[in-house]
C-alpha positions in Angstrom: 0.5 -0.1 -0.2 2.3 2.1 0.8 4.5 2.1 -2.7 1.1 2.3 -4.0 0.5 5.7 -2.1 3.8 7.1 -3.2 2.6 6.1 -7.1 0.1 8.8 -6.4 1.9 11.2 -4.9 4.5 11.3 -7.7 1.6 11.0 -10.2 -0.2 14.0 -8.4 3.3 15.8 -8.3 4.3 15.3 -12.6 0.5 16.7 -13.1 0.8 19.4 -10.9 4.2 20.0 -12.8 3.1 19.5 -15.9 -0.9 21.8 -15.8 1.4 24.5 -14.2 3.9 24.0 -17.5 1.1 23.9 -19.7 -1.7 27.3 -18.4 2.2 29.0 -17.7 1.8 32.1 -20.8 5.4 33.9 -20.6 8.4 32.3 -21.4 11.1 34.2 -19.6 15.2 33.0 -20.7 17.5 33.9 -17.8 21.4 34.3 -17.5 21.4 32.6 -13.8 18.2 32.3 -11.9 20.0 35.3 -9.8 18.6 37.1 -12.5 14.7 36.7 -10.7 16.1 37.9 -7.6 18.0 40.9 -9.1 15.0 42.1 -11.2 11.8 40.5 -8.4 9.8 43.9 -8.9 9.8 43.8 -12.7 8.3 40.1 -12.7 6.1 40.7 -9.9 4.3 43.3 -11.9 3.3 41.1 -15.0 2.3 38.6 -12.1 -0.1 41.2 -10.5 -1.1 41.5 -13.9 -2.4 37.8 -14.2 0.8 36.8 -16.3 2.0 32.9 -15.4 5.9 32.8 -15.3 7.7 30.0 -16.3 11.8 31.1 -15.8 14.3 28.6 -17.4 17.9 29.3 -17.9 18.1 30.2 -21.8 21.2 27.8 -22.3 19.3 24.7 -21.0 18.8 22.3 -23.4 15.4 21.2 -22.7 13.6 24.0 -23.7 10.5 23.8 -25.4 8.1 26.9 -27.5 6.5 25.0 -29.3 4.7 21.3 -29.2 2.9 19.6 -31.5 2.7 22.3 -34.2 0.9 24.0 -31.7 3.1 26.9 -29.4 3.4 27.2 -25.4 4.2 30.5 -24.5 1.5 33.3 -25.8 4.8 36.2 -24.8 8.4 35.5 -24.2 10.8 37.1 -22.5 14.9 37.0 -23.2 17.0 38.6 -19.7 20.3 36.6 -21.0 22.4 39.0 -22.9 25.2 36.7 -22.9 24.1 34.1 -23.7 26.1 32.4 -27.4 23.3 29.9 -28.5 20.3 28.5 -27.2 19.3 25.8 -26.1 17.4 23.0 -26.6 14.0 23.9 -30.0 14.8 27.2 -29.6 17.2 29.6 -31.8 17.6 32.7 -33.7 15.5 30.9 -36.4 12.8 29.6 -33.8 12.3 33.0 -32.5 11.5 34.8 -36.0 9.4 32.7 -36.7 7.6 33.1 -33.2 7.2 36.9 -34.1 5.7 35.5 -37.9 3.2 33.4 -36.0 2.4 36.9 -34.0 4.4 36.3 -30.2 5.7 39.1 -28.8 9.2 39.3 -27.3 10.6 41.5 -25.0 14.9 41.7 -25.0 17.2 43.0 -23.0 20.8 43.1 -24.0 24.8 44.8 -22.1 28.0 45.8 -23.6 29.0 42.1 -23.9 25.5 40.7 -25.6 26.0 37.6 -27.3 25.4 36.6 -30.6 22.3 34.8 -30.0 20.8 38.4 -29.2 22.6 40.0 -31.8 21.8 38.0 -34.7 18.0 38.3 -33.8 18.4 42.3 -33.7 19.4 42.0 -36.6 16.5 39.7 -38.4 13.9 42.7 -36.2 15.5 45.8 -38.3 18.2 46.3 -35.4 22.4 46.2 -34.7 24.0 46.5 -31.2 26.8 48.2 -30.5 30.0 46.3 -31.5 30.9 43.6 -27.6 32.6 46.0 -24.6 30.6 49.1 -25.7 28.7 51.0 -23.6 26.7 54.5 -24.1 28.5 57.3 -22.1 27.7 60.9 -21.8 30.0 63.1 -19.8 27.9 65.7 -19.2 24.9 64.0 -18.5 25.7 60.7 -15.5 24.7 60.1 -12.4 26.9 60.4 -9.1 26.8 56.9 -8.9 29.0 56.3 -11.1 32.7 54.9 -11.1 33.5 57.3 -13.1 34.0 56.2 -16.6 30.7 57.6 -17.4 28.9 55.1 -18.1 26.1 55.5 -15.9 24.0 58.0 -17.5 20.6 60.3 -17.3 18.1 60.3 -19.8 15.2 63.3 -19.4 11.0 61.8 -19.9 11.2 64.3 -23.0 13.6 61.7 -25.0 10.9 59.2 -25.1 8.6 58.5 -27.8 5.2 60.1 -28.5 2.9 57.7 -28.3 1.3 57.9 -24.4 -0.4 53.8 -25.6 3.7 52.2 -25.5 5.7 54.4 -22.7 2.7 56.6 -20.7 1.3 59.9 -21.0 1.9 61.0 -17.6 5.8 59.5 -18.6 6.5 61.8 -20.8 5.4 65.0 -18.7 8.7 68.0 -18.6 9.0 67.5 -14.3 9.0 63.7 -14.8 11.8 61.9 -13.0 14.8 61.1 -15.8 15.9 57.6 -16.5 18.8 55.5 -15.5 20.4 53.8 -18.5 23.7 51.4 -17.9 24.3 49.5 -21.4 25.2 49.3 -25.0 23.3 51.6 -27.8 21.2 50.6 -30.6 21.6 51.2 -33.9 17.5 50.8 -36.1 17.7 50.5 -39.2 16.3 53.5 -41.3 14.4 52.0 -44.6 12.6 50.0 -42.0 9.1 51.2 -41.4 8.1 48.9 -38.6 10.8 50.0 -35.8 10.1 52.4 -33.6 12.5 54.3 -30.8 10.8 54.5 -28.2 14.1 56.3 -26.3 16.8 58.3 -27.5 19.5 59.1 -25.5 20.8 62.7 -25.2 22.5 64.9 -28.0 25.9 64.7 -26.1 26.0 61.3 -26.1 28.0 58.7 -28.0 27.5 54.5 -28.0 31.9 52.7 -27.4 34.1 51.1 -25.4 34.9 53.6 -22.4 38.0 51.1 -21.9 39.4 51.9 -24.9 40.9 56.1 -26.3 38.3 56.6 -29.2 40.2 57.0 -32.7 37.2 55.6 -34.7 34.3 57.7 -35.3 31.8 56.2 -33.0 28.6 53.9 -34.3 26.5 55.9 -32.5 26.2 59.3 -32.3 24.2 62.1 -29.7 20.3 61.0 -30.8 20.9 58.1 -33.2 22.1 56.7 -29.8 19.2 54.4 -29.0 18.6 52.5 -26.1 15.6 50.6 -25.9 14.3 50.4 -29.5 10.3 48.2 -31.1 8.9 46.3 -33.7 5.1 46.1 -34.5 5.5 43.9 -37.3 2.6 43.5 -40.0 1.1 41.0 -38.2 0.8 43.2 -34.9 3.1 41.2 -33.1 5.5 42.8 -30.7 9.1 42.8 -30.3 11.1 45.9 -27.3 14.9 45.1 -27.2 16.4 47.1 -24.8 20.6 47.7 -25.0 20.9 47.3 -20.5 19.3 45.3 -18.7 20.3 47.0 -15.5 17.4 49.2 -17.1 14.4 46.7 -15.2 16.8 45.8 -12.9 15.4 46.4 -8.8 18.0 48.5 -8.2 16.8 50.7 -10.9 13.8 50.6 -10.1 14.2 52.2 -6.5 17.1 53.7 -6.6 17.6 58.5 -6.0 18.9 59.7 -9.6 21.4 63.3 -9.0 23.1 64.5 -12.4 26.0 64.6 -11.5 27.1 67.8 -13.6 23.9 70.4 -12.3 22.8 68.5 -9.1 20.2 68.4 -9.8 17.8 65.7 -7.6 15.5 62.9 -7.4 13.8 60.8 -5.2 13.2 57.9 -7.8 14.2 57.5 -11.5 11.3 57.4 -13.8 12.2 53.7 -14.9 9.3 51.8 -12.9 6.7 53.1 -14.8 7.7 53.7 -18.4 9.0 49.4 -17.6 5.8 49.0 -16.7 4.2 51.0 -19.7 6.2 49.3 -22.3 5.9 45.5 -20.9 2.0 46.6 -21.6 1.8 47.9 -25.0 4.3 45.5 -25.9 2.7 42.2 -24.4 -0.6 43.5 -25.9 -2.6 45.2 -22.3 -2.1 48.6 -24.3 -2.4 49.8 -27.7 -5.0 47.6 -29.2 -7.6 47.5 -31.6 -10.5 45.4 -33.4 -14.0 46.3 -35.3 -17.3 45.5 -33.5 -18.8 46.0 -36.6 -20.0 47.2 -39.9 -22.9 48.1 -41.1 -24.0 49.5 -44.2 -27.4 50.5 -45.8 -28.6 53.2 -47.5 -30.2 56.2 -46.1 -32.7 55.6 -44.1 -32.7 51.9 -44.4 -31.6 49.9 -41.8 -30.1 47.4 -43.9 -27.8 46.3 -46.6 -29.5 45.7 -50.8 -29.5 43.0 -51.7 -28.6 42.5 -53.9 -25.8 46.2 -54.6 -26.2 49.2 -55.1 -27.7 51.9 -57.4 -24.9 54.4 -58.9 -25.6 58.5 -56.9 -27.8 56.5 -53.9 -26.7 58.3 -50.7 -25.4 55.3 -48.5 -24.6 55.1 -44.3 -21.7 53.0 -43.3 -21.3 52.6 -39.8 -18.5 50.9 -38.2 -17.5 49.8 -33.9 -14.5 50.3 -33.4 -12.8 48.6 -30.6 -9.5 49.0 -28.0 -8.9 47.3 -25.1 -8.2 49.2 -21.7 -7.5 47.6 -19.6 -8.5 44.1 -20.0 -12.4 45.5 -21.0 -13.2 46.3 -24.9 -14.2 49.7 -25.1 -15.5 52.0 -28.2 -12.0 53.4 -29.4 -12.1 57.6 -29.3 -10.1 59.4 -32.3 -11.0 62.2 -35.3 -8.4 61.2 -37.3 -10.3 58.0 -38.5 -11.0 57.7 -42.4 -13.2 55.6 -45.0 -12.2 54.4 -48.9 -15.5 54.0 -51.0 -12.4 51.9 -53.5 -12.3 50.7 -56.4 -8.9 50.1 -57.4 -8.4 53.9 -56.6 -10.1 55.2 -54.3 -13.8 57.2 -55.9 -14.9 59.0 -52.3 -13.2 58.9 -49.4 -14.5 61.3 -45.9 -12.7 61.0 -42.6 -15.7 59.5 -40.3 -17.5 60.7 -37.0 -17.6 59.5 -33.9 -21.8 58.7 -33.3 -23.6 59.1 -29.1 -23.2 55.2 -29.2 -19.3 55.3 -30.0 -19.7 54.0 -32.9 -17.9 55.4 -36.5 -20.6 57.1 -40.1 -19.5 58.3 -42.9 -22.8 59.6 -45.2 -22.2 59.8 -48.6 -23.4 59.8 -52.5 -21.9 56.9 -54.5 -20.5 57.7 -57.5 -22.3 57.4 -60.8 -19.9 55.2 -62.0 -20.7 50.8 -61.5 -18.3 48.4 -60.7 -17.5 45.8 -57.7 -15.8 48.2 -54.9 -15.1 48.2 -51.6 -15.5 50.0 -48.2 -12.0 50.2 -46.2 -11.1 51.6 -43.1 -7.2 51.8 -42.9 -5.9 53.2 -39.4 -2.3 52.8 -39.0 -0.6 54.5 -35.6 2.1 54.5 -33.4 1.1 52.4 -30.4 -1.8 51.2 -32.1 -2.0 47.7 -34.0 -2.6 47.8 -37.3 -6.2 48.2 -38.3 -7.6 47.7 -41.5 -11.3 46.4 -42.5 -12.5 46.3 -45.7 -16.2 45.2 -47.2 -16.9 44.8 -51.1 -19.8 46.2 -52.4 -21.4 45.6 -56.1 -22.7 49.3 -58.0 -25.2 48.8 -60.6 -26.6 51.5 -63.3 -29.5 52.4 -64.0 -31.8 50.6 -64.7 -33.8 51.6 -68.0 -37.5 52.4 -65.3 -34.8 54.4 -63.3 -33.4 57.1 -65.6 -35.4 60.3 -65.6 -38.4 61.4 -69.3 -36.5 64.8 -69.4 -32.6 65.2 -68.6 -32.1 69.1 -68.1 -28.6 68.6 -69.7 -30.1 67.5 -73.2 -32.6 70.2 -73.4 -30.2 71.9 -76.5 -30.5 68.9 -77.6 -34.5 68.6 -77.3 -33.9 72.0 -79.0 -32.6 71.9 -82.2 -34.4 68.6 -82.5 -37.4 69.9 -82.6 -36.4 73.5 -84.1 -35.2 71.1 -87.7 -38.4 69.7 -87.9 -40.5 72.4 -87.7 -38.1 73.9 -89.8 -38.7 70.2 -92.6 -43.3 71.2 -91.6 -42.2 74.4 -92.7 -40.1 74.3 -95.8 -42.2 70.7 -96.5 -45.3 73.7 -96.7 -43.5 76.3 -99.0 -41.9 73.5 -101.8 -45.7 72.1 -101.9 -48.2 74.7 -101.6 -46.1 77.9 -103.6 -46.9 78.1 -107.6 -44.1 80.4 -110.3 -46.1 81.9 -113.0 -45.9 80.3 -115.8 -44.0 82.4 -118.7 -45.2 80.6 -122.4 -48.8 81.8 -120.9 -47.6 85.8 -120.5 -46.1 86.3 -124.2 -49.5 84.4 -126.0 -52.3 87.7 -124.8 -48.8 89.8 -125.3 -49.2 88.6 -129.4 -52.6 89.3 -129.0 -52.6 92.4 -127.4 -50.6 94.1 -130.7 
């Protein structure tokens, strides 16, 4: 009986672990398990928001990202700057495929980032500076700096102007500066999907602090990226930070003071910004969806059975929702446009929000028949790409729908009737007018002689 009870207990423990493993939606890859303690505030903030984290070493040979063609996790956190090669089933190609399939990734590097992170960064449109290179600022560094001016402070005004990503309150002029110690990033200028979330001050540059500057640095001034992001065309999100220390408990809780000016702040702004960025990268903010779409003739409530007719007045209504604190609510904006497209847009107009929260547009269908689309294409920084199309047919007028007399054709009507009247007068004159014969007049003259 004892061995049966022991067997049942072992199976129960294994089952519990399997449930936890399967139920977890975020995989955390670490250089070492000590990072779990040094970054506990950040991880706890994720758990408080409902994320279930699974911690693994980045080079663990048992790593699995998917099983039987299905992903085990929705999100991935890589806090393993020095990893040279991922373990198990994970590789740079697998991470790129994970993003292509809609997964979200948060990555933090350092001055000694390994080849694995560098290759993944290049896949996303970023480039990490050379090994041992750090962001240096001789004017904006913290008093805790060891002397190489690599513990820098960057103002909150250097955050991207997107409240959904970094938080509206974090971009105020009186907000505390951000503490940063790490390497610089360089973005691909030709990639329109890359977002510059945080840049350094104009006096900063990225170089090896232990060597003299002999070559022009790769990243200089505002071109030095500290945190960059990518929102793919499938709305998957990747955030890449050049500093693991940015998310550390020490950076969250420490007071900061500019060494040059002496301006003091009780706490760095890292914590609020890090939480806002994590909310965005994991899809808690900035997500839009189409709730419903409706179109009909003006004065009616249902769309036509077959097709619209040219020049008919039409009403288009679309409900757009935004995810706010876990609930879908009506999205508010004033720059959403509707296009009525047949190869090229024939109508382009702004959608106006109604009292119900939906957006509405009224217009007259063009005087050209064919197959059209109601198209809403809304793409703004910080929000998922919203794209909605509804195809409809537009037919010409039936023969019973044409006007009997077209005002624009009145000159042609006048010319036709004037021609008819002229022909009638000419025929009357031609048929009833008779000339006097010349022969009869000459005979009468001879008789008189």
